[in-house]
Residue frames relative to the residue before (quaternion, step in Angstrom):
aa qw qx qy qz dx dy dz
X 1.0000 0.0000 0.0000 0.0000 0.00 0.00 0.00
X 0.0863 -0.8092 0.5793 0.0470 3.66 -0.97 0.77
X 0.5030 -0.6075 0.5183 0.3307 3.44 -1.38 0.16
X 0.0498 -0.7778 0.6261 0.0209 3.59 -1.09 0.78
X 0.4350 -0.7233 0.4702 0.2580 3.59 -0.67 1.16
X 0.1441 -0.7454 0.6493 0.0452 3.46 -1.16 0.81
X 0.1229 -0.8356 0.5344 0.0345 3.65 -0.41 1.13
X 0.1937 -0.7788 0.5861 0.1114 3.55 -1.09 0.66
X 0.1376 -0.8007 0.5830 -0.0041 3.50 -1.03 1.01
X 0.3880 -0.6869 0.5661 0.2389 3.50 -1.37 0.34
X 0.8478 -0.1699 0.0661 0.4979 3.62 0.43 1.21
X 0.7421 0.3889 -0.2464 0.4871 3.60 1.10 -0.24
X 0.2050 0.7996 -0.5228 0.2130 3.65 1.20 0.61
X 0.6699 0.4973 -0.3276 0.4434 3.64 0.73 -0.95
X 0.6578 0.5026 -0.3025 0.4724 3.61 0.83 -0.93
X 0.6814 0.4936 -0.2966 0.4518 3.61 0.78 -1.03
X 0.7009 0.4751 -0.2829 0.4506 3.63 0.83 -0.94
X 0.5744 0.5655 -0.3459 0.4803 3.57 1.19 -0.69
X 0.6781 0.5012 -0.2775 0.4604 3.53 0.91 -1.05
X 0.6476 0.5125 -0.3216 0.4633 3.61 0.96 -0.85
X 0.6404 0.5436 -0.2986 0.4529 3.53 1.10 -0.79
X 0.6368 0.4895 -0.3048 0.5119 3.52 1.21 -0.74
X 0.6808 0.4899 -0.3046 0.4514 3.66 0.92 -0.69
X 0.8050 0.2960 -0.1133 0.5015 3.62 0.81 -1.12
X 0.4395 -0.6528 0.5079 0.3504 3.61 1.11 -0.43
X 0.4511 0.7107 -0.4689 0.2674 3.59 -1.12 -0.43
X 0.5081 -0.6314 0.4981 0.3082 3.50 -1.38 -0.17
X 0.1499 -0.8291 0.5374 0.0360 3.58 -0.52 1.17
X 0.0314 0.7776 -0.6280 0.0079 3.58 -0.83 0.89
X 0.0824 -0.8049 0.5876 -0.0014 3.59 -1.09 0.80
X 0.1068 -0.7464 0.6533 0.0687 3.52 -1.18 0.76
X 0.2904 -0.7546 0.5606 0.1785 3.59 -0.93 0.91
X 0.6386 -0.5156 0.4111 0.3967 3.53 -1.25 0.41
X 0.6428 0.5512 -0.3108 0.4317 3.61 1.11 -0.79
X 0.6599 0.5106 -0.3126 0.4540 3.57 1.26 -0.45
X 0.5029 0.6655 -0.4431 0.3284 3.59 1.16 -0.13
X 0.6070 -0.5672 0.3812 0.4056 3.63 -0.99 0.65
X 0.8459 0.1879 -0.1528 0.4751 3.58 -0.96 0.96
X 0.4958 0.6554 -0.4302 0.3735 3.57 1.32 0.01
X 0.2032 -0.7078 0.6521 0.1802 3.54 -1.27 0.55
X 0.6147 -0.5895 0.3742 0.3669 3.56 -0.98 0.92
X 0.6980 0.4675 -0.3406 0.4222 3.68 0.69 -0.75
X 0.6836 0.4711 -0.2717 0.4867 3.61 0.96 -0.94
X 0.7211 0.4864 -0.2592 0.4198 3.61 0.95 -0.60
X 0.5643 -0.6357 0.3820 0.3625 3.55 1.28 0.04
X 0.5434 -0.6857 0.3826 0.2970 3.54 1.14 0.56
X 0.8432 -0.1455 0.1100 0.5057 3.58 -0.58 -1.05
X 0.3818 0.7160 -0.5211 0.2647 3.68 1.10 0.18
X 0.4172 -0.7101 0.5176 0.2320 3.56 -1.06 0.80
X 0.3226 -0.7275 0.5833 0.1626 3.52 -0.93 1.11
X 0.8029 -0.1220 0.0809 0.5779 3.68 0.94 -0.69
X 0.0070 0.7843 -0.6199 0.0251 3.51 -0.91 0.88
X 0.0778 -0.7997 0.5953 0.0079 3.59 -0.96 0.79
X 0.1234 -0.7581 0.6389 0.0429 3.60 -0.86 1.00
X 0.1627 -0.7901 0.5883 0.0573 3.66 -0.36 1.22
X 0.1512 0.7779 -0.5960 0.1297 3.57 -0.71 1.21
X 0.8778 0.0416 0.0203 0.4767 3.55 -0.90 0.81
X 0.7263 -0.4162 0.2837 0.4678 3.65 0.91 0.55
X 0.7452 0.3266 -0.2182 0.5388 3.63 1.22 0.06
X 0.2984 -0.7531 0.5463 0.2129 3.56 -1.18 0.11
X 0.2228 -0.6715 0.6899 0.1532 3.44 -1.48 0.53
X 0.0463 -0.8340 0.5497 -0.0144 3.50 -0.42 1.16
X 0.0690 0.8115 -0.5798 0.0210 3.65 -1.22 0.39
X 0.0654 -0.7674 0.6352 0.0579 3.45 -1.37 0.04
X 0.4584 -0.6037 0.5544 0.3434 3.55 -1.34 0.22
X 0.5303 -0.5478 0.5214 0.3832 3.57 -1.21 0.50
X 0.5595 -0.5770 0.4744 0.3590 3.57 -1.12 0.56
X 0.6350 -0.5362 0.3748 0.4109 3.66 -1.07 0.58
X 0.8345 0.2251 -0.2081 0.4579 3.49 -0.97 0.94
X 0.5906 0.5711 -0.3606 0.4416 3.53 1.36 0.01
X 0.3356 -0.7668 0.5164 0.1809 3.57 -0.73 0.97
X 0.2479 0.7439 -0.5900 0.1923 3.55 -1.09 0.58
X 0.3584 -0.7105 0.5748 0.1905 3.48 -1.26 0.74
X 0.4266 -0.7065 0.4981 0.2660 3.61 -0.67 0.93
X 0.8664 -0.1360 0.0860 0.4727 3.57 -0.85 1.06
X 0.0685 0.8657 -0.4915 0.0649 3.57 0.94 0.87
X 0.8470 0.0744 0.0025 0.5264 3.57 0.74 -0.88
X 0.5846 0.5624 -0.3552 0.4645 3.56 1.12 0.66
X 0.1524 -0.7543 0.6313 0.0960 3.58 -1.12 0.76
X 0.2332 -0.7313 0.6065 0.2075 3.55 -1.18 0.44
X 0.2326 -0.7746 0.5736 0.1302 3.53 -0.83 1.05
X 0.1022 -0.7858 0.6096 -0.0199 3.47 -0.91 1.15
X 0.1674 -0.8050 0.5617 0.0915 3.57 -0.64 1.00
X 0.1586 -0.7974 0.5785 0.0659 3.60 -0.96 0.86
X 0.5779 -0.6473 0.3895 0.3087 3.56 -1.18 0.70
X 0.8071 0.0539 -0.0124 0.5878 3.61 1.16 -0.54
X 0.6976 -0.5128 0.3243 0.3811 3.50 -1.33 0.41
X 0.6505 0.5098 -0.3258 0.4592 3.58 0.93 -0.87
X 0.6243 0.5205 -0.3377 0.4747 3.71 0.95 -0.65
X 0.6616 0.5360 -0.2768 0.4454 3.48 0.95 -0.95
X 0.6580 0.5005 -0.2917 0.4810 3.53 0.92 -0.94
X 0.6643 0.5171 -0.3085 0.4430 3.51 0.88 -0.91
X 0.6688 0.4826 -0.2975 0.4810 3.56 0.89 -0.86
X 0.6201 0.5384 -0.3279 0.4670 3.59 0.98 -0.85
X 0.7050 0.4868 -0.2755 0.4359 3.58 0.72 -0.97
X 0.6234 0.5189 -0.3204 0.4894 3.54 1.11 -0.75
X 0.6796 0.4810 -0.2930 0.4700 3.63 0.92 -0.88
X 0.6556 0.5239 -0.2995 0.4539 3.60 1.12 -0.64
X 0.5023 0.6600 -0.4364 0.3488 3.68 1.10 -0.33
X 0.8488 0.0628 -0.0963 0.5161 3.49 -0.51 1.23
X 0.6200 0.5393 -0.3076 0.4797 3.48 1.42 -0.01
X 0.5054 -0.6214 0.5111 0.3119 3.52 -1.28 -0.54
X 0.3350 -0.7248 0.5736 0.1831 3.56 -0.72 1.09
X 0.2327 -0.7739 0.5771 0.1178 3.50 -0.79 1.09
X 0.7622 -0.0379 0.0386 0.6451 3.58 1.11 -0.88
X 0.4253 -0.7499 0.4309 0.2667 3.51 -0.45 1.20
X 0.6156 -0.5546 0.4236 0.3660 3.59 -1.26 0.54
X 0.3740 0.7248 -0.5276 0.2375 3.60 -0.84 0.89
X 0.6386 -0.5148 0.3814 0.4263 3.54 -1.27 0.17
X 0.1382 -0.7450 0.6491 0.0671 3.50 -1.39 0.63
X 0.6504 -0.5004 0.3600 0.4439 3.57 -1.21 0.02
X 0.7332 0.4110 -0.2512 0.4800 3.63 1.12 -0.40
X 0.7951 0.1848 -0.0893 0.5707 3.65 1.18 -0.47
X 0.5318 -0.6101 0.4810 0.3370 3.57 -1.16 0.50
X 0.7848 0.0196 -0.0166 0.6192 3.58 1.26 -0.39
X 0.1283 0.7695 -0.6128 0.1260 3.57 -0.95 0.88
X 0.1190 0.7581 -0.6334 0.0998 3.58 -1.06 0.76
X 0.2337 -0.7449 0.6144 0.1144 3.47 -1.43 0.56
X 0.0274 0.8089 -0.5822 0.0779 3.59 -0.81 0.91
X 0.2378 -0.6822 0.6689 0.1749 3.52 -1.29 0.57
X 0.2656 -0.7983 0.5125 0.1719 3.61 -0.45 1.10
X 0.7372 -0.4775 0.2785 0.3885 3.49 -1.28 0.34
X 0.6415 0.4695 -0.3209 0.5148 3.68 1.33 -0.26
X 0.6316 -0.5784 0.3520 0.3777 3.64 1.13 0.08
X 0.5410 0.6092 -0.3993 0.4204 3.61 1.35 0.06
X 0.3218 -0.7492 0.5569 0.1578 3.47 -0.99 1.05
X 0.0808 -0.8052 0.5875 0.0004 3.62 -0.84 0.89
X 0.1322 -0.7167 0.6793 0.0854 3.50 -1.33 0.75
X 0.0992 -0.8016 0.5896 0.0056 3.58 -0.46 1.20
X 0.0493 -0.8396 0.5383 -0.0530 3.53 -0.58 1.20
X 0.3143 -0.7569 0.5461 0.1734 3.63 -0.77 0.92
X 0.7464 -0.3525 0.2667 0.4975 3.54 -1.29 -0.27
X 0.6771 -0.5055 0.3587 0.3967 3.53 -1.30 0.49
X 0.5696 -0.5965 0.4438 0.3503 3.51 -1.13 0.65
X 0.5753 -0.6003 0.4171 0.3669 3.54 -1.05 0.76
X 0.7758 0.2722 -0.2225 0.5240 3.52 -0.94 0.92
X 0.6615 0.5515 -0.2908 0.4168 3.64 1.23 -0.21
């Protein structure tokens, strides 16, 4: 059994998950609240996403929008760690996630990895991108 992150958004889940599919590849599926059995489009929040799943490399990144009228802060205290096979791939992913977001720790070498960086993307999701282990580590 493994852990799979489930992200929550305030109406921009579809845009966020489409962006993540563009960055990471994989297979994206989405179900809207309005598609639930017995739902009416007005009561269900229209285009809000009830469940989305991005299948990548044997795991999933999942998400949904909060139901209409429900308060919540998107990814307030959680970071998603993403490992990459080489420095070039790590830097490319980091730069894509940083577009329109906020760099928390710039991409660069550390004592534990050849490349590491932290970013809060434009959707409020915090990421830690990590390259291969540091040489000798």
